[in-house]
C-alpha positions as CSV (number, residue, x, y, z in Angstrom):
1,M,122.5,126.7,54.4
2,K,124.1,129.6,56.3
3,T,123.6,132.2,53.7
4,T,121.2,133.5,51.4
5,V,121.3,132.4,47.7
6,L,120.0,134.5,45.2
7,V,118.7,133.1,41.9
8,L,118.4,135.1,39.0
9,G,116.0,134.0,37.1
10,I,141.6,124.5,12.7
11,A,141.5,124.9,9.4
12,L,138.6,122.4,9.0
13,L,139.9,119.0,9.5
14,A,136.6,117.2,8.4
15,A,133.2,117.7,8.6
16,V,132.3,117.8,12.5
17,P,132.7,114.1,13.2
18,G,131.0,112.0,15.9
19,P,133.8,109.5,17.6
20,S,134.0,105.9,16.3
21,S,133.5,104.9,19.5
22,A,132.4,105.5,23.2
23,S,136.2,105.6,24.0
24,D,137.4,108.1,21.5
25,E,135.8,110.9,23.8
26,W,137.2,112.8,26.5
27,P,135.2,116.1,26.4
28,R,135.7,117.5,29.5
29,F,137.9,117.8,32.6
30,R,138.1,114.3,34.2
31,G,136.6,112.5,31.3
32,P,132.6,112.2,30.0
33,D,130.8,112.8,33.3
34,G,133.6,114.4,35.3
35,S,134.2,110.7,37.3
36,G,138.0,110.6,36.1
37,L,136.6,106.8,34.7
38,A,137.9,106.2,30.9
39,A,135.2,104.0,28.9
40,G,135.2,100.3,29.3
41,D,136.9,99.5,26.0
42,A,139.8,102.1,26.3
43,R,143.2,100.5,26.8
44,P,146.1,103.1,26.9
45,P,149.6,101.6,27.4
46,T,151.0,101.4,31.1
47,N,154.7,102.4,30.2
48,W,156.1,104.6,28.1
49,S,159.3,106.9,27.7
50,A,160.8,109.6,25.2
51,T,161.6,106.6,23.1
52,S,158.7,103.9,23.8
53,N,155.2,104.1,23.0
54,L,155.5,108.1,22.6
55,K,153.7,108.9,19.2
56,W,154.1,112.7,19.2
57,K,154.9,115.7,21.2
58,A,153.9,119.0,20.2
59,A,155.1,122.7,21.7
60,L,152.7,124.6,23.2
61,P,152.6,128.6,22.6
62,G,152.7,129.0,26.4
63,P,152.6,126.8,29.6
64,G,148.9,125.8,31.6
65,S,147.7,123.7,34.1
66,S,144.5,122.7,32.1
67,S,143.9,119.3,30.6
68,P,143.8,118.5,27.1
69,I,140.5,117.1,25.8
70,I,139.8,114.9,22.9
71,W,136.9,114.8,20.3
72,G,137.4,112.8,16.8
73,E,140.2,113.8,15.4
74,R,140.9,116.8,17.5
75,V,142.7,117.7,20.6
76,F,142.1,121.0,22.4
77,V,143.9,122.8,25.1
78,T,144.7,126.1,26.9
79,C,148.0,128.0,27.9
80,Y,148.7,131.6,28.2
81,S,151.7,133.8,27.1
82,G,153.0,137.5,27.5
83,Y,152.9,137.7,31.3
84,G,153.8,134.9,34.3
85,E,155.9,132.3,33.7
86,G,158.8,132.6,30.8
87,S,157.8,136.4,30.4
88,S,160.6,138.9,30.6
89,G,159.7,141.9,32.7
90,A,156.2,142.1,30.7
91,G,153.0,143.4,32.7
92,P,149.7,141.7,32.8
93,E,148.6,144.1,30.2
94,K,150.5,142.1,27.8
95,L,148.8,138.5,29.1
96,Q,147.1,136.2,26.5
97,R,145.4,133.1,26.9
98,H,145.2,130.3,24.0
99,L,143.0,127.9,22.8
100,V,145.0,125.7,20.6
101,C,143.7,122.8,18.3
102,L,146.0,119.5,17.4
103,Q,145.4,117.0,15.1
104,R,144.9,114.0,16.9
105,N,147.2,111.9,14.5
106,T,150.0,113.6,13.7
107,G,150.0,116.9,16.8
108,N,150.3,119.3,14.5
109,I,148.6,122.4,15.6
110,S,145.7,123.2,13.1
111,W,144.8,126.8,14.8
112,D,145.8,128.6,17.7
113,K,143.1,131.6,19.0
114,S,144.6,133.8,21.3
115,V,142.6,136.1,23.6
116,P,143.9,139.3,25.3
117,A,143.4,139.2,29.1
118,E,140.9,141.8,30.4
119,L,142.0,144.0,33.6
120,P,142.4,144.0,36.4
121,E,144.1,140.5,36.7
122,D,145.7,138.9,39.4
123,E,149.6,139.8,39.8
124,Y,152.0,136.7,39.3
125,S,153.0,135.9,42.6
126,G,152.9,133.8,45.7
127,N,150.7,130.5,44.8
128,L,149.3,131.8,41.6
129,R,152.8,130.9,40.4
130,E,152.2,127.2,40.9
131,H,149.2,127.1,38.3
132,G,149.4,130.3,36.4
133,Y,146.4,131.8,33.9
134,A,145.2,128.7,32.5
135,S,143.9,126.0,34.7
136,N,140.5,125.5,33.6
137,T,139.9,122.7,31.3
138,P,137.6,123.4,28.3
139,V,134.4,121.6,27.2
140,T,133.2,120.2,23.9
141,D,129.8,119.0,22.7
142,G,131.2,117.9,19.5
143,E,130.3,120.9,17.7
144,R,131.6,124.2,19.6
145,V,134.7,124.3,22.3
146,Y,134.0,126.4,25.6
147,V,136.8,128.0,27.6
148,F,136.5,129.5,30.8
149,F,139.2,132.3,30.7
150,G,138.8,133.9,34.5
151,K,138.3,137.6,34.6
152,T,138.2,137.3,30.8
153,G,135.4,135.6,30.7
154,V,133.7,132.5,28.9
155,L,134.1,131.9,25.2
156,A,132.9,129.8,22.9
157,F,134.1,128.8,19.6
158,D,133.5,126.5,16.7
159,F,135.3,123.8,15.4
160,D,137.3,125.9,12.8
161,G,138.3,128.4,15.7
162,R,135.7,131.0,14.9
163,Q,134.8,133.1,18.2
164,L,131.1,132.8,18.3
165,W,130.3,134.6,21.8
166,K,131.8,135.9,25.1
167,V,130.3,136.5,28.2
168,N,131.8,138.2,31.2
169,V,131.1,136.7,34.5
170,G,133.0,138.9,37.4
171,K,136.3,140.5,37.9
172,Q,136.6,139.8,41.6
173,S,139.5,138.0,43.5
174,S,139.4,135.9,46.3
175,N,141.4,137.2,49.5
176,R,144.1,134.8,48.6
177,R,144.4,136.1,45.0
178,W,145.2,132.5,43.2
179,G,143.2,132.9,39.9
180,S,140.8,131.0,38.5
181,A,140.8,127.2,38.2
182,A,137.1,125.8,37.9
183,S,136.2,124.2,34.5
184,P,133.0,124.5,32.6
185,I,130.7,121.7,31.9
186,L,127.9,121.3,30.0
187,C,124.1,120.4,31.3
188,Q,121.8,120.2,28.4
189,N,121.7,123.3,26.4
190,T,123.9,125.2,29.2
191,V,127.1,125.7,29.9
192,I,127.5,126.1,33.8
193,I,130.3,128.0,35.4
194,N,131.6,128.0,38.7
195,A,132.7,131.5,39.0
196,A,133.4,131.6,42.9
197,E,136.5,133.3,42.3
198,E,135.3,136.1,39.8
199,G,132.0,136.8,40.8
200,R,130.9,134.6,44.2
201,S,128.5,133.1,41.9
202,V,127.6,129.5,39.8
203,L,125.8,130.1,36.8
204,A,124.5,128.8,33.3
205,L,124.7,130.1,30.3
206,D,122.9,129.1,27.1
207,K,125.3,127.1,25.0
208,L,124.3,128.7,21.6
209,T,124.4,132.5,22.4
210,G,126.1,132.7,25.9
211,K,123.0,134.4,27.2
212,E,122.4,134.2,31.3
213,V,119.8,131.2,32.3
214,W,120.4,131.4,35.7
215,K,122.9,132.6,38.4
216,T,123.1,131.7,42.1
217,E,125.2,134.2,43.8
218,V,126.7,133.9,47.6
219,N,129.7,134.8,49.1
220,S,130.5,131.6,50.9
221,L,131.5,130.6,47.6
222,E,134.7,132.5,48.2
223,L,137.9,129.9,48.2
224,S,135.5,126.9,46.1
225,F,137.8,126.2,43.1
226,V,136.1,122.8,42.2
227,T,134.4,121.8,39.2
228,P,130.7,120.9,39.8
229,V,129.5,117.3,38.8
230,L,126.1,116.0,37.7
231,V,124.9,113.3,40.3
232,E,121.8,111.1,39.6
233,C,119.4,110.9,42.9
234,A,117.0,108.6,43.9
235,G,113.5,108.9,41.8
236,G,115.6,109.9,38.8
237,R,116.5,113.6,39.7
238,S,119.7,115.1,38.8
239,D,121.3,117.4,41.1
240,L,124.1,119.7,40.7
241,A,127.0,119.0,43.4
242,L,129.9,121.0,44.5
243,A,131.8,121.7,47.6
244,V,132.6,124.8,49.1
245,P,134.4,125.9,52.3
246,G,132.8,123.7,55.3
247,E,129.7,122.7,53.2
248,M,128.5,120.3,49.7
249,W,125.4,121.8,47.7
250,G,123.2,120.1,45.9
251,L,121.6,122.8,43.4
252,N,118.8,122.4,40.7
253,P,120.7,122.3,37.3
254,A,117.7,123.9,35.4
255,T,117.3,126.6,37.9
256,G,120.4,127.0,40.4
257,K,118.2,126.9,43.4
258,L,119.6,125.2,46.5
259,R,118.0,121.9,46.8
260,W,119.9,120.7,50.0
261,F,123.3,121.2,51.7
262,A,125.4,119.2,54.3
263,Q,128.3,120.6,56.5
264,T,131.5,118.8,55.6
265,G,134.1,120.2,58.4
266,I,136.5,120.7,55.3
267,T,137.3,124.3,56.0
268,G,139.7,127.1,54.2
269,N,140.0,126.4,50.2
270,V,138.6,123.6,48.8
271,S,140.2,122.8,45.4
272,P,139.6,119.2,44.3
273,S,136.4,118.5,42.5
274,V,133.8,116.3,43.7
275,V,133.0,112.7,42.2
276,A,129.9,111.1,42.4
277,A,129.1,107.4,42.2
278,D,125.9,105.3,42.8
279,G,124.2,108.5,44.2
280,V,126.7,109.2,46.7
281,V,129.2,112.5,46.4
282,Y,132.5,112.6,47.7
283,A,134.7,115.5,48.5
284,T,138.1,116.3,50.0
285,G,140.7,118.4,50.5
286,G,140.5,122.0,52.6
287,Y,143.4,124.1,54.3
288,P,144.8,123.9,57.2
289,R,142.5,121.1,58.0
290,Q,141.9,118.6,55.8
291,G,139.2,115.8,55.3
292,T,137.3,113.5,53.1
293,I,133.7,112.9,53.2
294,A,130.8,110.9,51.5
295,V,127.0,112.5,51.2
296,R,124.1,110.8,49.7
297,A,122.5,112.8,47.3
298,G,119.3,114.1,47.3
299,G,116.8,115.5,50.1
300,K,115.8,118.9,51.0
301,G,117.3,121.6,53.0
302,D,119.9,120.6,55.8
303,V,120.9,116.7,55.2
304,T,124.0,116.7,57.6
305,Q,122.4,114.3,59.8
306,T,120.6,112.4,57.7
307,N,122.7,112.1,54.2
308,V,126.5,112.0,55.4
309,L,127.5,108.7,55.2
310,W,131.0,108.8,56.7
311,S,134.1,111.4,57.2
312,S,137.9,110.8,57.3
313,Q,141.1,112.9,57.9
314,S,142.7,110.9,55.0
315,A,142.5,113.4,52.0
316,S,144.1,115.0,49.2
317,Y,144.7,118.7,48.7
318,V,144.7,119.7,45.3
319,P,144.1,116.3,43.2
320,S,140.5,115.1,42.7
321,P,139.8,111.3,43.6
322,V,138.2,108.1,41.6
323,V,135.7,105.6,42.5
324,Y,136.2,102.4,41.3
325,H,134.7,98.9,42.5
326,G,133.9,100.1,46.4
327,H,137.1,101.9,46.6
328,L,138.1,105.4,46.4
329,Y,141.3,106.3,45.2
330,V,143.3,109.7,45.0
331,V,146.8,110.9,45.6
332,S,147.8,113.4,48.6
333,D,149.6,116.6,48.6
334,Q,152.2,114.8,50.2
335,G,152.9,112.4,47.6
336,S,150.9,109.3,49.0
337,A,148.4,106.8,46.9
338,L,145.4,106.1,49.0
339,C,142.7,103.8,49.0
340,L,139.4,104.3,51.2
341,E,136.5,101.9,51.1
342,A,133.8,103.7,49.4
343,N,131.0,102.5,51.8
344,T,132.7,103.3,54.9
345,G,135.7,105.5,54.5
346,K,137.9,103.1,56.0
347,L,141.6,103.3,55.2
348,V,142.7,100.4,53.1
349,Y,146.3,101.4,52.4
350,K,148.6,104.8,52.4
351,E,151.3,104.3,50.4
352,R,154.6,106.7,49.9
353,L,155.0,106.9,46.1
354,P,159.0,106.6,45.1
355,G,160.9,109.8,44.1
356,V,158.4,112.5,44.6
357,S,159.8,115.7,46.3
358,G,159.2,119.4,46.9
359,G,155.7,120.9,48.2
360,K,152.9,119.9,46.6
361,P,154.1,117.0,44.3
362,F,150.8,116.0,43.1
363,Y,148.2,118.7,40.9
364,A,146.9,116.4,38.5
365,S,143.9,114.4,39.5
366,V,144.0,110.7,39.1
367,V,142.3,109.2,36.3
368,L,141.4,105.4,35.7
369,A,141.2,103.4,32.5
370,D,141.3,99.4,31.9
371,G,141.9,98.5,35.8
372,H,144.4,101.0,36.0
373,L,145.2,104.2,37.9
374,Y,147.3,106.7,36.4
375,A,148.6,109.7,38.5
376,T,150.8,112.2,37.1
377,S,153.0,113.8,39.2
378,R,154.6,117.6,38.6
379,R,158.1,116.4,37.9
380,S,158.6,112.5,38.9
381,G,156.7,111.1,36.1
382,T,153.5,109.4,35.7
383,F,152.8,106.3,38.1
384,V,150.9,103.6,37.1
385,M,149.2,101.4,39.9
386,Q,146.8,98.8,39.9
387,A,143.3,99.7,41.0
388,D,142.6,97.2,43.8
389,P,142.9,97.3,47.6
390,A,145.7,95.6,47.3
391,F,148.8,98.4,46.3
392,A,150.6,97.7,43.3
393,L,152.6,100.2,41.6
394,L,153.2,98.8,38.0
395,A,155.3,101.7,36.4
396,Q,156.8,105.2,37.0
397,N,157.1,106.7,33.4
398,K,159.1,109.9,32.7
399,L,159.7,111.7,29.7
400,A,163.3,112.7,29.2
401,G,164.0,116.1,28.1
402,D,161.3,118.0,29.8
403,D,161.9,119.4,33.2
404,T,158.5,121.8,33.6
405,D,155.8,121.1,35.8
406,F,153.0,118.4,34.5
407,N,150.1,119.9,36.6
408,G,147.5,118.6,33.6
409,T,145.3,115.8,34.4
410,P,146.0,113.2,31.7
411,A,143.1,112.5,29.0
412,I,142.4,108.8,28.1
413,A,141.0,108.1,24.5
414,G,141.0,104.5,22.9
415,R,144.3,103.6,23.1
416,Q,145.8,106.7,23.8
417,I,146.5,108.6,26.7
418,F,147.6,112.5,26.7
419,L,149.8,114.5,28.8
420,R,150.7,118.1,29.0
421,S,153.4,119.8,30.6
422,N,154.5,123.6,30.6
423,R,156.0,122.9,27.3
424,F,154.1,120.1,25.3
425,V,151.2,118.1,24.8
426,Y,152.4,114.5,24.4
427,C,150.3,111.5,23.0
428,I,151.1,108.3,24.4
429,E,149.9,105.1,22.3
430,S,151.2,101.5,22.3
431,G,153.4,100.1,20.0
432,A,154.4,103.9,18.7
433,G,157.8,104.8,17.9
434,G,160.0,107.7,20.2
């Protein structure tokens, strides 16, 4: 590793429910383990519109780019208000972030908890306007909900909406001043945060108290906007994997100490989250030079020569990939669907999706259920494709009457798929009316 790592050692709907089946949970960004894969018994529809298979839509207090999460009969989502999109001349001192709890069956809002922004905050200008101030998806353990609000900190709420704790994790800005994006994840009894933007650090907080368990600080975290994932290595060891400009890291999730790293050639800012499958970690992204790389997790120190399996120039700028049946699927910032062989990196297909236009037409990541890929574009609907090395576009689903951006990655639970735009949350379900 090129730099030194320092380790410092709503009204109540019901009793806290467990899910009725594995497919009823979507507790964090990109699903149960961050892979973007829904449970095997999930069967969401592949076709919908404003008049077909739409169970409900719910107006939100403001915009946001985070994803909904699902637990039992609750849907949680974040947004912001008071400053930025939709505000009229207000300054950053008016910025509020919201955690909203909706009833899964009806879309009615059970509670809405707003949190005033702590200043200084990044100005609403430049590329920050592309995603706003609520881009970090919450995570839940079924009893509490954890949110990361950037410079305002990490907060825990119970299922009644009571704030349990709040911890500041830094108030810095990167040289791009793009704001916060990485989502929190849970690991045993800790909440893990990539606070690269706010504090050039990755840290673990005790999920019951918010007390810092460990903290890893290093300047080369700057411009890493990725959500970390846990990957199983040979011998049963778990590593915390994330990509930073130029490198991929594997940390000890219990201590934050660096176990291994590999040089990737993915330079500049790195936005897509890594994905792990069968002990291999895949990273994509970078700017202006983009690329995709596969690294076998595990080992010690610099594993570039031994663990890098392949690299490719086929890449995505913002959306994260999925790995399924030996293939890696992703959508590019230019509006193309890509399929690569997971073992070799060989490009199987690159197909331009119809009707996409404008710069960066995709922010949401691909998710997969029942052998189908779901790729939600910002302004051209959700594309449903067969998860197969032979490209097949099955549907392009648009929701009339909403011309705002759809930046949030879909959440899938059972027979339902949940979408969010800058105005609404939508519940799509087979057989539902308009």
